[in-house]
C-alpha positions as CSV (number, residue, x, y, z in Angstrom):
1,X,-113.2,149.2,-7.1
2,X,-109.7,147.7,-7.3
3,X,-109.2,144.9,-9.8
4,X,-108.6,141.5,-8.2
5,X,-105.0,140.3,-8.5
6,X,-104.6,137.2,-10.6
7,X,-103.3,134.3,-8.6
8,X,-99.4,134.0,-8.8
9,X,-99.1,137.1,-10.9
10,X,-96.2,139.3,-10.0
11,X,-97.6,142.7,-8.7
12,X,-96.0,145.5,-10.7
13,X,-94.8,148.6,-8.8
14,X,-94.3,151.2,-11.5
15,X,-92.0,153.2,-9.2
16,X,-89.4,150.4,-9.1
17,X,-89.8,148.7,-12.5
18,X,-86.7,147.9,-14.4
19,X,-83.4,146.5,-13.5
20,X,-82.7,146.1,-9.8
21,X,-81.1,143.8,-7.3
22,X,-83.5,142.0,-5.0
23,X,-81.3,140.2,-2.4
24,X,-77.6,140.3,-1.7
25,X,-75.6,137.5,-0.2
26,X,-72.5,137.9,2.0
27,X,-70.9,140.8,3.8
28,X,-70.1,144.3,2.6
29,X,-67.3,143.2,0.2
30,X,-69.5,140.6,-1.5
31,X,-72.3,143.1,-1.9
32,X,-69.9,145.7,-3.3
33,X,-68.7,143.2,-5.9
34,X,-72.3,142.3,-6.7
35,X,-73.2,145.9,-7.3
36,X,-70.3,146.4,-9.6
37,X,-71.2,143.3,-11.6
38,X,-74.8,144.3,-11.9
39,X,-74.0,147.8,-12.9
40,X,-71.6,146.6,-15.6
41,X,-74.3,144.2,-16.9
42,X,-76.9,147.0,-17.0
43,X,-74.5,149.4,-18.7
44,X,-73.6,146.8,-21.3
45,X,-70.0,146.3,-20.2
46,X,-70.5,142.6,-20.3
47,X,-73.3,140.2,-21.4
48,X,-74.7,137.2,-19.8
49,X,-76.2,135.6,-22.9
50,X,-75.4,133.7,-24.9
51,X,-73.8,131.6,-22.3
52,X,-70.1,130.7,-22.7
53,X,-67.0,131.5,-20.8
54,X,-68.7,134.1,-18.6
55,X,-71.2,131.8,-17.0
56,X,-73.2,128.5,-17.0
57,X,-76.8,129.5,-17.5
58,X,-79.8,127.4,-16.7
59,X,-83.5,127.7,-15.8
60,X,-84.8,127.5,-12.3
61,X,-88.1,125.6,-12.9
62,X,-86.9,122.4,-11.1
63,X,-85.9,124.5,-8.0
64,X,-89.3,126.3,-8.0
65,X,-91.0,123.0,-8.1
66,X,-88.8,121.6,-5.3
67,X,-89.6,124.6,-3.1
68,X,-93.3,123.8,-3.6
69,X,-95.0,127.0,-2.5
70,X,-97.1,128.9,-5.1
71,X,-95.4,132.3,-5.1
72,X,-95.7,135.3,-7.5
73,X,-92.5,134.5,-9.3
74,X,-91.4,136.6,-12.3
75,X,-91.6,134.7,-15.6
76,X,-88.6,132.7,-16.8
77,X,-86.2,132.7,-13.9
78,X,-82.6,131.9,-14.9
79,X,-79.5,131.0,-13.0
80,X,-76.1,132.2,-13.9
81,X,-73.1,130.6,-12.3
82,X,-70.3,133.1,-13.0
83,X,-66.8,132.1,-13.8
84,X,-63.5,133.9,-13.2
85,X,-64.8,136.5,-10.7
86,X,-63.6,137.8,-7.4
87,X,-63.7,134.9,-4.8
88,X,-65.3,137.3,-2.3
89,X,-68.4,137.4,-4.4
90,X,-71.3,135.2,-3.1
91,X,-74.3,136.0,-5.2
92,X,-77.5,138.0,-5.6
93,X,-80.9,137.8,-7.1
94,X,-82.3,140.5,-9.4
95,X,-84.8,141.7,-12.0
96,X,-83.1,142.2,-15.3
97,X,-84.9,143.0,-18.5
98,X,-88.2,142.1,-16.8
99,X,-86.9,138.6,-16.0
100,X,-85.8,137.0,-12.7
101,X,-82.1,136.2,-12.4
102,X,-80.0,134.4,-9.8
103,X,-76.2,135.1,-9.9
104,X,-73.7,132.9,-7.9
105,X,-70.0,132.2,-7.9
106,X,-69.3,129.1,-9.9
107,X,-66.1,128.5,-7.9
108,X,-67.8,128.4,-4.5
109,X,-68.1,125.1,-2.6
110,X,-70.8,122.9,-4.3
111,X,-73.2,122.6,-1.2
112,X,-72.9,126.3,-0.5
113,X,-73.6,127.1,-4.1
114,X,-76.7,124.9,-4.2
115,X,-78.0,126.5,-1.0
116,X,-77.4,129.9,-2.4
117,X,-79.2,129.1,-5.6
118,X,-82.3,127.9,-3.8
119,X,-82.3,130.8,-1.4
120,X,-82.0,133.4,-4.1
121,X,-84.5,131.8,-6.3
122,X,-87.2,131.8,-3.6
123,X,-86.4,135.4,-2.8
124,X,-87.7,136.3,-6.3
125,X,-91.1,134.8,-5.3
126,X,-91.1,136.6,-2.0
127,X,-89.7,140.0,-2.6
128,X,-93.1,141.7,-3.4
129,X,-94.3,140.7,0.1
130,X,-91.0,141.5,2.0
131,X,-89.6,144.9,1.3
132,X,-87.0,144.7,4.1
133,X,-83.9,142.8,3.0
134,X,-83.5,141.1,6.4
135,X,-87.0,139.9,6.5
136,X,-86.8,138.7,2.9
137,X,-83.6,136.7,3.7
138,X,-85.1,135.2,6.8
139,X,-88.4,134.1,5.1
140,X,-86.5,132.8,2.1
141,X,-84.2,130.7,4.4
142,X,-87.2,129.3,6.3
143,X,-88.9,128.1,3.1
144,X,-85.6,126.5,2.0
145,X,-85.1,124.8,5.3
146,X,-88.6,123.3,5.0
147,X,-88.0,122.1,1.4
148,X,-84.4,120.8,1.8
149,X,-84.2,119.9,5.5
150,X,-87.4,118.3,6.6
151,X,-87.6,117.3,10.3
152,X,-87.6,113.5,9.8
153,X,-84.4,113.5,7.7
154,X,-82.6,115.9,9.9
155,X,-83.6,114.0,13.1
156,X,-82.2,110.8,11.6
157,X,-78.6,112.1,12.0
158,X,-78.7,113.3,15.6
159,X,-79.3,112.1,19.1
160,X,-79.4,114.0,22.4
161,X,-76.4,112.2,24.0
162,X,-73.9,112.9,21.2
163,X,-71.3,115.6,22.1
164,X,-68.9,115.1,19.2
165,X,-69.3,114.6,15.4
166,X,-66.3,113.3,13.3
167,X,-65.3,115.4,10.3
168,X,-66.2,112.7,7.8
169,X,-69.7,112.5,9.1
170,X,-70.2,116.2,9.0
171,X,-69.2,116.0,5.3
172,X,-71.5,113.1,4.7
173,X,-74.4,115.0,6.3
174,X,-73.7,118.2,4.3
175,X,-73.5,116.1,1.0
176,X,-76.7,114.2,1.8
177,X,-78.7,117.5,2.1
178,X,-76.6,119.4,-0.4
179,X,-76.3,122.4,1.9
180,X,-73.4,123.6,4.1
181,X,-73.1,121.7,7.4
182,X,-73.7,124.8,9.5
183,X,-77.1,125.2,7.8
184,X,-78.0,121.6,8.8
185,X,-77.1,122.5,12.4
186,X,-79.1,125.7,12.3
187,X,-82.1,123.8,11.2
188,X,-81.6,121.1,13.8
189,X,-81.4,123.7,16.5
190,X,-84.6,125.4,15.2
191,X,-86.4,122.1,15.4
192,X,-85.0,121.4,18.9
193,X,-83.4,118.2,17.6
194,X,-80.1,119.3,19.2
195,X,-79.4,121.5,22.2
196,X,-77.6,124.9,22.3
197,X,-74.5,123.1,23.7
198,X,-74.5,120.5,20.9
199,X,-74.9,123.3,18.4
200,X,-71.8,125.1,19.7
201,X,-69.8,121.9,19.8
202,X,-70.8,120.8,16.3
203,X,-70.2,124.2,14.8
204,X,-66.4,123.8,15.5
205,X,-66.3,120.7,13.2
206,X,-64.7,121.2,9.8
207,X,-66.3,118.8,7.4
208,X,-63.7,116.6,5.5
209,X,-64.2,113.7,3.2
210,X,-63.2,110.3,4.5
211,X,-60.2,108.6,2.8
212,X,-62.2,105.4,2.4
213,X,-65.6,105.1,0.6
214,X,-68.5,104.3,2.9
215,X,-72.2,104.1,2.5
216,X,-74.1,106.8,4.4
217,X,-76.2,105.2,7.1
218,X,-79.5,106.8,8.1
219,X,-80.9,105.6,11.3
220,X,-84.5,104.2,11.5
221,X,-86.6,103.9,14.5
222,X,-85.2,101.3,16.8
223,X,-81.7,101.3,15.2
224,X,-79.9,103.9,17.4
225,X,-77.4,101.4,18.5
226,X,-76.5,100.5,14.9
227,X,-76.1,104.2,14.0
228,X,-73.7,104.7,16.9
229,X,-71.7,101.6,16.1
230,X,-71.3,102.5,12.4
231,X,-70.8,106.2,12.5
232,X,-69.4,107.1,15.9
233,X,-67.4,104.2,17.4
234,X,-65.8,103.6,14.0
235,X,-65.0,107.2,13.1
236,X,-64.2,109.4,16.1
237,X,-60.5,108.9,15.6
238,X,-60.7,109.8,11.9
239,X,-62.4,113.1,12.6
240,X,-60.1,114.3,15.4
């Protein structure tokens, strides 16, 4: 009789134990750069610890807690934000010395980097259940959307008669959620908060910070007119 798996214990597959990449980010060039970095790490061409000029290293426990799902994570997940590497490199998650690791580009845009760190962290808790990289990436993204982009918060920024979003507002929305603006739009479309046409229109917006400081206004029920007055009537010229 098979022994019952202990809850949240990472199942061990002895055919694939050892150092291995779990999930790549980016296109072919980014994946090629990731493979080269990881191969050099495994071969001892460079070291990740102790941290210093190579990378900023931190633990992922706060991110695991924020994601909220009880998954079979490897013990002691660490995040390495790499310095002075090819800008084409996006990131990857991996098992290295029997520990979970997340590698990202320290020079990438801050919201993109935050999104990638969360996505790669959760991939380490899902990879034993999703052998296909595409399925793993999709499920990881869905859990991150649920954790970082809840329906109520996303809905507060959109309404069905808006056809244009100024660049400063797109930047404010991205900064509020700490993820790239296109990811907010993708989530809003999934939740049917915006239409396909709105999605296509909003995806053309290039987020840009406003020249003047401004408090971010989140609409509450019954305050749609206030939202329009503060964010749209005042700012359309600024974003065009």
